[in-house]
N, CA and C atoms as a LAMMPS dump frame, in Angstrom:
ITEM: TIMESTEP
0
ITEM: NUMBER OF ATOMS
561
ITEM: BOX BOUNDS ff ff ff
-5.0000000000000000e+02 5.0000000000000000e+02
-5.0000000000000000e+02 5.0000000000000000e+02
-5.0000000000000000e+02 5.0000000000000000e+02
ITEM: ATOMS id mol type element x y z
1 1 1 N 35.358 250.687 -142.023
2 1 2 C 36.275 249.778 -141.367
3 1 3 C 37.658 249.921 -141.992
4 2 1 N 38.694 249.93 -141.169
5 2 2 C 40.056 249.913 -141.681
6 2 3 C 40.36 248.486 -142.092
7 3 1 N 40.906 248.31 -143.255
8 3 2 C 41.292 246.978 -143.685
9 3 3 C 40.955 246.728 -145.124
10 4 1 N 41.035 245.473 -145.505
11 4 2 C 40.848 245.105 -146.895
12 4 3 C 39.404 244.883 -147.281
13 5 1 N 38.514 244.913 -146.327
14 5 2 C 37.096 244.771 -146.652
15 5 3 C 36.393 246.072 -146.289
16 6 1 N 35.647 246.601 -147.225
17 6 2 C 34.844 247.788 -146.984
18 6 3 C 33.399 247.369 -147.123
19 7 1 N 32.613 247.55 -146.088
20 7 2 C 31.245 247.053 -146.098
21 7 3 C 30.251 248.197 -146.256
22 8 1 N 29.335 248.019 -147.164
23 8 2 C 28.26 248.988 -147.384
24 8 3 C 27.196 248.793 -146.315
25 9 1 N 26.276 249.743 -146.214
26 9 2 C 25.222 249.695 -145.195
27 9 3 C 24.409 248.418 -145.285
28 10 1 N 24.207 247.907 -146.498
29 10 2 C 23.394 246.696 -146.643
30 10 3 C 24.166 245.421 -146.321
31 11 1 N 25.402 245.575 -145.86
32 11 2 C 26.143 244.41 -145.404
33 11 3 C 26.967 243.718 -146.473
34 12 1 N 26.997 244.239 -147.678
35 12 2 C 27.814 243.612 -148.709
36 12 3 C 29.24 244.134 -148.586
37 13 1 N 30.188 243.24 -148.656
38 13 2 C 31.586 243.634 -148.526
39 13 3 C 32.279 243.55 -149.878
40 14 1 N 33.059 244.545 -150.176
41 14 2 C 33.849 244.553 -151.401
42 14 3 C 35.327 244.453 -151.026
43 15 1 N 36.036 243.564 -151.695
44 15 2 C 37.453 243.399 -151.426
45 15 3 C 38.231 244.534 -152.085
46 16 1 N 39.154 245.106 -151.344
47 16 2 C 40.02 246.134 -151.895
48 16 3 C 41.432 245.581 -152.016
49 17 1 N 42.311 246.361 -152.563
50 17 2 C 43.65 245.87 -152.879
51 17 3 C 44.655 246.08 -151.758
52 18 1 N 45.568 245.129 -151.694
53 18 2 C 46.712 245.175 -150.805
54 18 3 C 47.943 245.473 -151.654
55 19 1 N 48.835 246.298 -151.143
56 19 2 C 50.103 246.578 -151.805
57 19 3 C 51.232 245.911 -151.034
58 20 1 N 52.047 245.159 -151.747
59 20 2 C 53.312 244.668 -151.205
60 20 3 C 54.395 245.367 -152.015
61 21 1 N 55.129 246.252 -151.362
62 21 2 C 56.19 247.005 -152.034
63 21 3 C 57.51 246.704 -151.336
64 22 1 N 58.569 246.702 -152.107
65 22 2 C 59.85 246.278 -151.565
66 22 3 C 61.003 247.051 -152.197
67 23 1 N 62.096 247.1 -151.457
68 23 2 C 63.385 247.543 -151.975
69 23 3 C 64.226 246.274 -152.105
70 24 1 N 65.108 246.228 -153.069
71 24 2 C 65.931 245.032 -153.253
72 24 3 C 67.24 245.411 -153.92
73 25 1 N 68.229 244.569 -153.765
74 25 2 C 69.501 244.742 -154.461
75 25 3 C 69.82 243.494 -155.287
76 26 1 N 69.804 242.336 -154.658
77 26 2 C 70.19 241.107 -155.353
78 26 3 C 68.992 240.239 -155.722
79 27 1 N 67.792 240.657 -155.341
80 27 2 C 66.591 239.975 -155.801
81 27 3 C 65.879 239.062 -154.823
82 28 1 N 66.493 238.701 -153.71
83 28 2 C 65.807 237.766 -152.812
84 28 3 C 64.614 238.412 -152.109
85 29 1 N 64.689 239.699 -151.794
86 29 2 C 63.539 240.381 -151.183
87 29 3 C 62.383 240.441 -152.171
88 30 1 N 62.682 240.654 -153.44
89 30 2 C 61.64 240.635 -154.475
90 30 3 C 60.994 239.259 -154.55
91 31 1 N 61.793 238.21 -154.468
92 31 2 C 61.241 236.85 -154.498
93 31 3 C 60.321 236.604 -153.308
94 32 1 N 60.733 237.046 -152.13
95 32 2 C 59.903 236.873 -150.935
96 32 3 C 58.603 237.66 -151.09
97 33 1 N 58.681 238.887 -151.58
98 33 2 C 57.483 239.716 -151.776
99 33 3 C 56.534 239.072 -152.786
100 34 1 N 57.06 238.587 -153.895
101 34 2 C 56.225 237.926 -154.91
102 34 3 C 55.556 236.68 -154.335
103 35 1 N 56.298 235.927 -153.533
104 35 2 C 55.731 234.726 -152.915
105 35 3 C 54.606 235.097 -151.953
106 36 1 N 54.808 236.145 -151.147
107 36 2 C 53.739 236.608 -150.247
108 36 3 C 52.506 237.003 -151.052
109 37 1 N 52.729 237.704 -152.144
110 37 2 C 51.612 238.096 -153.001
111 37 3 C 50.841 236.892 -153.494
112 38 1 N 51.563 235.869 -153.92
113 38 2 C 50.923 234.634 -154.399
114 38 3 C 50.101 233.985 -153.282
115 39 1 N 50.683 233.896 -152.094
116 39 2 C 49.991 233.288 -150.947
117 39 3 C 48.711 234.057 -150.626
118 40 1 N 48.789 235.37 -150.594
119 40 2 C 47.622 236.18 -150.236
120 40 3 C 46.58 236.198 -151.351
121 41 1 N 47.007 236.097 -152.604
122 41 2 C 46.034 235.96 -153.705
123 41 3 C 45.29 234.633 -153.579
124 42 1 N 46.03 233.574 -153.26
125 42 2 C 45.396 232.267 -153.068
126 42 3 C 44.4 232.298 -151.916
127 43 1 N 44.61 233.199 -150.953
128 43 2 C 43.689 233.361 -149.821
129 43 3 C 42.505 234.255 -150.18
130 44 1 N 42.485 234.757 -151.422
131 44 2 C 41.334 235.517 -151.895
132 44 3 C 41.503 237.023 -151.96
133 45 1 N 42.689 237.533 -151.681
134 45 2 C 42.902 238.976 -151.721
135 45 3 C 43.362 239.434 -153.103
136 46 1 N 43.086 240.687 -153.406
137 46 2 C 43.668 241.331 -154.586
138 46 3 C 44.971 241.967 -154.124
139 47 1 N 46.058 241.643 -154.798
140 47 2 C 47.375 242.078 -154.339
141 47 3 C 48.196 242.605 -155.509
142 48 1 N 48.795 243.77 -155.321
143 48 2 C 49.805 244.29 -156.24
144 48 3 C 51.159 244.15 -155.561
145 49 1 N 52.146 243.668 -156.304
146 49 2 C 53.509 243.528 -155.79
147 49 3 C 54.433 244.306 -156.718
148 50 1 N 55.223 245.22 -156.136
149 50 2 C 56.128 246.019 -156.976
150 50 3 C 57.228 246.664 -156.14
151 51 1 N 58.32 247.072 -156.795
152 51 2 C 59.366 247.808 -156.081
153 51 3 C 58.836 249.153 -155.581
154 52 1 N 59.331 249.609 -154.433
155 52 2 C 58.87 250.893 -153.892
156 52 3 C 59.134 252.029 -154.871
157 53 1 N 60.159 251.913 -155.672
158 53 2 C 60.482 252.97 -156.637
159 53 3 C 59.401 253.136 -157.702
160 54 1 N 58.546 252.124 -157.869
161 54 2 C 57.472 252.204 -158.863
162 54 3 C 56.147 252.675 -158.274
163 55 1 N 56.05 252.765 -156.957
164 55 2 C 54.801 253.166 -156.307
165 55 3 C 54.703 254.688 -156.32
166 56 1 N 53.65 255.188 -156.908
167 56 2 C 53.451 256.637 -156.982
168 56 3 C 52.356 257.116 -156.033
169 57 1 N 51.399 256.242 -155.745
170 57 2 C 50.205 256.662 -155.025
171 57 3 C 49.676 255.472 -154.228
172 58 1 N 49.218 255.721 -153.015
173 58 2 C 48.665 254.652 -152.185
174 58 3 C 47.145 254.625 -152.202
175 59 1 N 46.52 255.57 -152.917
176 59 2 C 45.058 255.542 -152.977
177 59 3 C 44.637 254.265 -153.7
178 60 1 N 43.569 253.691 -153.24
179 60 2 C 43.111 252.434 -153.809
180 60 3 C 43.628 251.217 -153.061
181 61 1 N 44.542 251.424 -152.128
182 61 2 C 45.046 250.312 -151.321
183 61 3 C 44.462 250.398 -149.919
184 62 1 N 44.099 249.248 -149.401
185 62 2 C 43.512 249.183 -148.064
186 62 3 C 44.456 248.588 -147.039
187 63 1 N 45.646 248.256 -147.461
188 63 2 C 46.663 247.726 -146.57
189 63 3 C 47.979 247.676 -147.316
190 64 1 N 49.08 247.743 -146.559
191 64 2 C 50.403 247.794 -147.175
192 64 3 C 51.375 246.911 -146.395
193 65 1 N 52.158 246.142 -147.142
194 65 2 C 53.279 245.377 -146.595
195 65 3 C 54.528 245.908 -147.29
196 66 1 N 55.535 246.289 -146.502
197 66 2 C 56.767 246.85 -147.054
198 66 3 C 57.958 246.002 -146.643
199 67 1 N 58.853 245.731 -147.59
200 67 2 C 60.003 244.89 -147.301
201 67 3 C 61.308 245.442 -147.826
202 68 1 N 62.386 245.013 -147.176
203 68 2 C 63.728 245.432 -147.567
204 68 3 C 64.728 244.367 -147.154
205 69 1 N 65.803 244.231 -147.92
206 69 2 C 66.917 243.45 -147.393
207 69 3 C 67.63 244.307 -146.344
208 70 1 N 68.499 243.68 -145.606
209 70 2 C 69.326 244.406 -144.655
210 70 3 C 70.743 244.424 -145.209
211 71 1 N 71.266 245.626 -145.364
212 71 2 C 72.644 245.8 -145.831
213 71 3 C 73.399 246.582 -144.784
214 72 1 N 74.5 246.021 -144.325
215 72 2 C 75.344 246.674 -143.32
216 72 3 C 74.512 247.095 -142.104
217 73 1 N 73.566 246.254 -141.701
218 73 2 C 72.757 246.509 -140.516
219 73 3 C 71.628 247.494 -140.694
220 74 1 N 71.281 247.822 -141.941
221 74 2 C 70.246 248.83 -142.174
222 74 3 C 69.28 248.423 -143.276
223 75 1 N 68.063 248.93 -143.136
224 75 2 C 67.066 248.852 -144.203
225 75 3 C 67.575 249.729 -145.345
226 76 1 N 67.251 249.38 -146.587
227 76 2 C 67.705 250.193 -147.715
228 76 3 C 67.107 251.597 -147.655
229 77 1 N 67.893 252.602 -148.035
230 77 2 C 67.442 253.994 -147.919
231 77 3 C 66.183 254.304 -148.713
232 78 1 N 65.972 253.642 -149.85
233 78 2 C 64.77 253.96 -150.627
234 78 3 C 63.495 253.554 -149.9
235 79 1 N 63.565 252.529 -149.052
236 79 2 C 62.375 252.167 -148.279
237 79 3 C 62.12 253.207 -147.184
238 80 1 N 63.177 253.657 -146.536
239 80 2 C 63.009 254.693 -145.513
240 80 3 C 62.432 255.961 -146.138
241 81 1 N 62.953 256.359 -147.294
242 81 2 C 62.415 257.546 -147.984
243 81 3 C 60.944 257.353 -148.332
244 82 1 N 60.582 256.153 -148.774
245 82 2 C 59.192 255.861 -149.129
246 82 3 C 58.285 256.011 -147.911
247 83 1 N 58.69 255.429 -146.789
248 83 2 C 57.878 255.504 -145.571
249 83 3 C 57.748 256.957 -145.119
250 84 1 N 58.825 257.719 -145.185
251 84 2 C 58.751 259.145 -144.825
252 84 3 C 57.795 259.894 -145.748
253 85 1 N 57.9 259.643 -147.037
254 85 2 C 57.074 260.361 -148.017
255 85 3 C 55.594 260.035 -147.882
256 86 1 N 55.284 258.823 -147.424
257 86 2 C 53.888 258.375 -147.359
258 86 3 C 53.411 258.138 -145.927
259 87 1 N 54.121 258.684 -144.947
260 87 2 C 53.823 258.398 -143.538
261 87 3 C 52.389 258.72 -143.156
262 88 1 N 51.87 259.828 -143.622
263 88 2 C 50.507 260.213 -143.245
264 88 3 C 49.501 259.168 -143.725
265 89 1 N 49.621 258.731 -144.952
266 89 2 C 48.705 257.714 -145.486
267 89 3 C 48.95 256.371 -144.818
268 90 1 N 50.213 255.983 -144.678
269 90 2 C 50.532 254.689 -144.071
270 90 3 C 50.015 254.593 -142.638
271 91 1 N 50.002 255.705 -141.92
272 91 2 C 49.54 255.68 -140.528
273 91 3 C 48.049 255.381 -140.419
274 92 1 N 47.316 255.527 -141.512
275 92 2 C 45.877 255.251 -141.507
276 92 3 C 45.537 253.864 -142.059
277 93 1 N 46.537 253.151 -142.553
278 93 2 C 46.298 251.845 -143.169
279 93 3 C 46.906 250.735 -142.324
280 94 1 N 46.339 249.53 -142.405
281 94 2 C 47.04 248.389 -141.821
282 94 3 C 48.398 248.259 -142.516
283 95 1 N 49.459 248.195 -141.727
284 95 2 C 50.819 248.227 -142.251
285 95 3 C 51.654 247.146 -141.588
286 96 1 N 52.446 246.449 -142.393
287 96 2 C 53.402 245.47 -141.877
288 96 3 C 54.727 245.677 -142.6
289 97 1 N 55.816 245.394 -141.893
290 97 2 C 57.149 245.45 -142.479
291 97 3 C 57.759 244.057 -142.438
292 98 1 N 58.593 243.765 -143.433
293 98 2 C 59.406 242.554 -143.363
294 98 3 C 60.804 242.876 -143.863
295 99 1 N 61.757 242.082 -143.395
296 99 2 C 63.1 242.198 -143.943
297 99 3 C 63.657 240.819 -144.241
298 100 1 N 64.605 240.81 -145.144
299 100 2 C 65.314 239.596 -145.539
300 100 3 C 66.775 239.867 -145.213
301 101 1 N 67.388 238.965 -144.46
302 101 2 C 68.714 239.244 -143.93
303 101 3 C 69.522 237.966 -143.785
304 102 1 N 70.804 238.115 -143.586
305 102 2 C 71.67 236.953 -143.36
306 102 3 C 71.946 236.72 -141.884
307 103 1 N 71.544 237.644 -141.028
308 103 2 C 71.715 237.467 -139.587
309 103 3 C 70.995 236.206 -139.123
310 104 1 N 69.867 235.894 -139.752
311 104 2 C 69.07 234.736 -139.331
312 104 3 C 69.523 233.426 -139.97
313 105 1 N 70.71 233.419 -140.611
314 105 2 C 71.271 232.133 -141.044
315 105 3 C 71.382 231.234 -139.818
316 106 1 N 71.697 231.847 -138.688
317 106 2 C 71.749 231.165 -137.399
318 106 3 C 70.609 231.745 -136.57
319 107 1 N 69.449 231.114 -136.617
320 107 2 C 68.232 231.652 -136
321 107 3 C 68.23 231.378 -134.497
322 108 1 N 68.742 232.35 -133.755
323 108 2 C 68.814 232.257 -132.299
324 108 3 C 68.042 233.433 -131.697
325 109 1 N 67.717 233.381 -130.409
326 109 2 C 67.069 234.535 -129.776
327 109 3 C 67.913 235.813 -129.908
328 110 1 N 69.228 235.679 -129.817
329 110 2 C 70.101 236.847 -129.953
330 110 3 C 70.008 237.424 -131.364
331 111 1 N 70.022 236.545 -132.368
332 111 2 C 69.905 236.999 -133.762
333 111 3 C 68.547 237.654 -133.99
334 112 1 N 67.494 237.079 -133.415
335 112 2 C 66.15 237.665 -133.561
336 112 3 C 66.099 239.075 -132.955
337 113 1 N 66.749 239.27 -131.814
338 113 2 C 66.768 240.598 -131.18
339 113 3 C 67.501 241.607 -132.066
340 114 1 N 68.605 241.188 -132.651
341 114 2 C 69.344 242.071 -133.561
342 114 3 C 68.472 242.431 -134.753
343 115 1 N 67.855 241.425 -135.341
344 115 2 C 67.026 241.638 -136.532
345 115 3 C 65.833 242.538 -136.21
346 116 1 N 65.248 242.377 -135.035
347 116 2 C 64.121 243.231 -134.663
348 116 3 C 64.549 244.701 -134.615
349 117 1 N 65.777 244.957 -134.2
350 117 2 C 66.254 246.35 -134.126
351 117 3 C 66.386 246.982 -135.512
352 118 1 N 66.52 246.191 -136.548
353 118 2 C 66.62 246.733 -137.909
354 118 3 C 65.353 247.494 -138.315
355 119 1 N 64.233 247.184 -137.667
356 119 2 C 62.969 247.86 -137.984
357 119 3 C 62.84 249.231 -137.311
358 120 1 N 63.691 249.537 -136.343
359 120 2 C 63.526 250.766 -135.561
360 120 3 C 63.461 252.042 -136.39
361 121 1 N 64.304 252.238 -137.403
362 121 2 C 64.177 253.475 -138.196
363 121 3 C 62.806 253.618 -138.867
364 122 1 N 62.194 252.502 -139.216
365 122 2 C 60.858 252.545 -139.817
366 122 3 C 59.786 252.761 -138.757
367 123 1 N 59.929 252.093 -137.62
368 123 2 C 58.946 252.231 -136.533
369 123 3 C 58.819 253.673 -136.061
370 124 1 N 59.936 254.393 -136.033
371 124 2 C 59.931 255.788 -135.59
372 124 3 C 59.074 256.64 -136.521
373 125 1 N 59.085 256.324 -137.796
374 125 2 C 58.325 257.092 -138.785
375 125 3 C 56.861 256.679 -138.777
376 126 1 N 56.615 255.38 -138.814
377 126 2 C 55.241 254.873 -138.898
378 126 3 C 55.193 253.473 -138.294
379 127 1 N 54.471 253.326 -137.205
380 127 2 C 54.415 252.05 -136.492
381 127 3 C 53.605 251.019 -137.276
382 128 1 N 54.141 249.815 -137.418
383 128 2 C 53.414 248.751 -138.109
384 128 3 C 52.548 247.954 -137.143
385 129 1 N 51.631 247.204 -137.701
386 129 2 C 50.867 246.25 -136.899
387 129 3 C 51.709 245.014 -136.608
388 130 1 N 52.583 244.678 -137.541
389 130 2 C 53.376 243.454 -137.397
390 130 3 C 54.665 243.601 -138.189
391 131 1 N 55.706 242.912 -137.735
392 131 2 C 56.954 242.828 -138.481
393 131 3 C 57.312 241.363 -138.674
394 132 1 N 58.021 241.091 -139.743
395 132 2 C 58.493 239.74 -140.027
396 132 3 C 59.919 239.804 -140.53
397 133 1 N 60.714 238.823 -140.158
398 133 2 C 62.104 238.775 -140.605
399 133 3 C 62.419 237.361 -141.064
400 134 1 N 63.117 237.28 -142.173
401 134 2 C 63.403 235.988 -142.791
402 134 3 C 64.865 235.925 -143.209
403 135 1 N 65.463 234.766 -142.988
404 135 2 C 66.806 234.553 -143.515
405 135 3 C 66.727 234.648 -145.029
406 136 1 N 67.771 235.152 -145.62
407 136 2 C 67.781 235.342 -147.069
408 136 3 C 68.697 234.364 -147.758
409 137 1 N 69.328 234.844 -148.802
410 137 2 C 70.296 234.02 -149.501
411 137 3 C 71.467 234.872 -149.944
412 138 1 N 72.566 234.198 -150.202
413 138 2 C 73.769 234.887 -150.667
414 138 3 C 74.21 234.246 -151.973
415 139 1 N 74.228 235.066 -152.99
416 139 2 C 74.722 234.663 -154.304
417 139 3 C 75.693 235.76 -154.725
418 140 1 N 76.967 235.515 -154.531
419 140 2 C 77.969 236.547 -154.796
420 140 3 C 77.915 237.056 -156.23
421 141 1 N 77.515 236.229 -157.159
422 141 2 C 77.435 236.647 -158.567
423 141 3 C 76.382 237.735 -158.78
424 142 1 N 75.385 237.817 -157.901
425 142 2 C 74.318 238.819 -158.047
426 142 3 C 74.662 240.16 -157.396
427 143 1 N 75.76 240.211 -156.678
428 143 2 C 76.152 241.444 -155.992
429 143 3 C 76.957 242.345 -156.918
430 144 1 N 76.877 243.655 -156.669
431 144 2 C 77.721 244.565 -157.448
432 144 3 C 79.18 244.372 -157.031
433 145 1 N 80.087 244.832 -157.866
434 145 2 C 81.514 244.567 -157.652
435 145 3 C 82.027 245.159 -156.336
436 146 1 N 81.547 246.328 -155.94
437 146 2 C 81.987 246.926 -154.686
438 146 3 C 81.582 246.055 -153.496
439 147 1 N 80.342 245.606 -153.474
440 147 2 C 79.879 244.768 -152.368
441 147 3 C 80.61 243.424 -152.356
442 148 1 N 80.838 242.854 -153.531
443 148 2 C 81.609 241.603 -153.602
444 148 3 C 82.995 241.809 -152.997
445 149 1 N 83.622 242.916 -153.337
446 149 2 C 84.954 243.219 -152.814
447 149 3 C 84.917 243.363 -151.29
448 150 1 N 83.939 244.12 -150.779
449 150 2 C 83.838 244.345 -149.337
450 150 3 C 83.578 243.054 -148.566
451 151 1 N 82.812 242.154 -149.162
452 151 2 C 82.459 240.91 -148.475
453 151 3 C 83.47 239.795 -148.7
454 152 1 N 84.399 239.976 -149.616
455 152 2 C 85.338 238.909 -149.974
456 152 3 C 86.119 238.404 -148.766
457 153 1 N 86.53 239.296 -147.895
458 153 2 C 87.33 238.863 -146.739
459 153 3 C 86.496 238.115 -145.696
460 154 1 N 85.179 238.206 -145.779
461 154 2 C 84.296 237.508 -144.83
462 154 3 C 83.594 236.313 -145.468
463 155 1 N 84.084 235.89 -146.606
464 155 2 C 83.378 234.838 -147.346
465 155 3 C 83.236 233.55 -146.532
466 156 1 N 84.181 233.265 -145.655
467 156 2 C 84.058 232.066 -144.821
468 156 3 C 82.94 232.223 -143.788
469 157 1 N 82.636 233.468 -143.38
470 157 2 C 81.553 233.718 -142.426
471 157 3 C 80.204 233.869 -143.119
472 158 1 N 80.231 234.272 -144.372
473 158 2 C 78.997 234.455 -145.145
474 158 3 C 79.108 233.605 -146.412
475 159 1 N 78.849 232.323 -146.282
476 159 2 C 78.963 231.452 -147.457
477 159 3 C 77.795 231.661 -148.42
478 160 1 N 77.986 231.246 -149.654
479 160 2 C 76.861 231.269 -150.59
480 160 3 C 75.847 230.235 -150.133
481 161 1 N 74.589 230.542 -150.326
482 161 2 C 73.542 229.602 -149.956
483 161 3 C 72.191 230.282 -149.916
484 162 1 N 71.166 229.467 -149.759
485 162 2 C 69.783 229.94 -149.698
486 162 3 C 69.181 229.446 -148.391
487 163 1 N 68.851 230.384 -147.502
488 163 2 C 68.293 230.047 -146.193
489 163 3 C 66.835 230.473 -146.067
490 164 1 N 66.197 230.859 -147.164
491 164 2 C 64.804 231.309 -147.09
492 164 3 C 63.919 230.13 -146.719
493 165 1 N 63.168 230.293 -145.652
494 165 2 C 62.208 229.285 -145.198
495 165 3 C 60.845 229.688 -145.759
496 166 1 N 60.5 229.102 -146.905
497 166 2 C 59.276 229.501 -147.601
498 166 3 C 58.032 229.197 -146.781
499 167 1 N 58.078 228.159 -145.966
500 167 2 C 56.925 227.857 -145.109
501 167 3 C 56.741 228.95 -144.054
502 168 1 N 57.84 229.468 -143.52
503 168 2 C 57.748 230.568 -142.547
504 168 3 C 57.201 231.832 -143.211
505 169 1 N 57.606 232.092 -144.445
506 169 2 C 57.085 233.25 -145.177
507 169 3 C 55.585 233.083 -145.392
508 170 1 N 55.171 231.892 -145.814
509 170 2 C 53.739 231.602 -146.031
510 170 3 C 52.951 231.81 -144.736
511 171 1 N 53.452 231.246 -143.651
512 171 2 C 52.752 231.34 -142.365
513 171 3 C 52.611 232.794 -141.926
514 172 1 N 53.682 233.569 -142.05
515 172 2 C 53.631 234.976 -141.654
516 172 3 C 52.615 235.739 -142.496
517 173 1 N 52.634 235.523 -143.794
518 173 2 C 51.685 236.214 -144.681
519 173 3 C 50.248 235.877 -144.289
520 174 1 N 49.982 234.613 -144.013
521 174 2 C 48.621 234.211 -143.643
522 174 3 C 48.227 234.752 -142.271
523 175 1 N 49.186 234.884 -141.362
524 175 2 C 48.894 235.463 -140.047
525 175 3 C 48.524 236.938 -140.146
526 176 1 N 48.903 237.586 -141.24
527 176 2 C 48.554 238.992 -141.441
528 176 3 C 47.095 239.188 -141.835
529 177 1 N 46.453 238.156 -142.361
530 177 2 C 45.089 238.314 -142.887
531 177 3 C 44.14 239.016 -141.925
532 178 1 N 43.988 238.566 -140.67
533 178 2 C 43.043 239.26 -139.787
534 178 3 C 43.441 240.715 -139.527
535 179 1 N 44.738 240.983 -139.458
536 179 2 C 45.198 242.36 -139.234
537 179 3 C 44.898 243.233 -140.439
538 180 1 N 45.147 242.705 -141.612
539 180 2 C 44.905 243.462 -142.835
540 180 3 C 43.42 243.678 -143.073
541 181 1 N 42.618 242.829 -142.463
542 181 2 C 41.172 242.949 -142.63
543 181 3 C 40.54 243.738 -141.493
544 182 1 N 41.377 244.43 -140.709
545 182 2 C 40.825 245.4 -139.782
546 182 3 C 41.008 245.145 -138.311
547 183 1 N 41.556 244.013 -137.907
548 183 2 C 41.738 243.738 -136.488
549 183 3 C 43.111 244.262 -136.076
550 184 1 N 43.155 245.373 -135.337
551 184 2 C 44.42 246.054 -135.039
552 184 3 C 45.026 245.594 -133.714
553 185 1 N 46.262 245.118 -133.788
554 185 2 C 47.12 244.908 -132.623
555 185 3 C 48.528 245.27 -133.069
556 186 1 N 49.207 246.127 -132.338
557 186 2 C 50.51 246.643 -132.775
558 186 3 C 51.635 245.662 -132.533
559 187 1 N 52.693 245.825 -133.346
560 187 2 C 53.892 244.989 -133.218
561 187 3 C 54.838 245.581 -132.196
């Protein structure tokens, strides 16, 4: 069976591990990934959470969730490189993508459509079962000096703040359980 449960002939099921890997710049995507890991561990799964740059091998994982912030309308390049490098393996595993972005500070149908398009470069490489998008946070002190400079003129449009809806993150993670355990429906 594809998923987080592998059942032997005698009907005993052994839980396998889920990987949540992420790219991040200012840390909010890492926080969302860690929170998802906590939620799924509480639901009884074995979960590893780590930056994509630390993932060397996908063997031993029965499902993968990949996340990235959105910068200048794009997923971070290290996540795209990761998906390309592991596309063959990822195509055989239950896979979900999530992003953390500021477009959803104003959560409208138009914003949701824009945010959904951010997944397209990943979908072309390896189609996920599900995607999730969450408003993030802006802390100018956590940004590198170049990004702070570039965003300075838009500071009135992108105020500092935290828009992460932790209940929405929890709900999305829990909605993945049946998919990660082998019930396939594409996003």
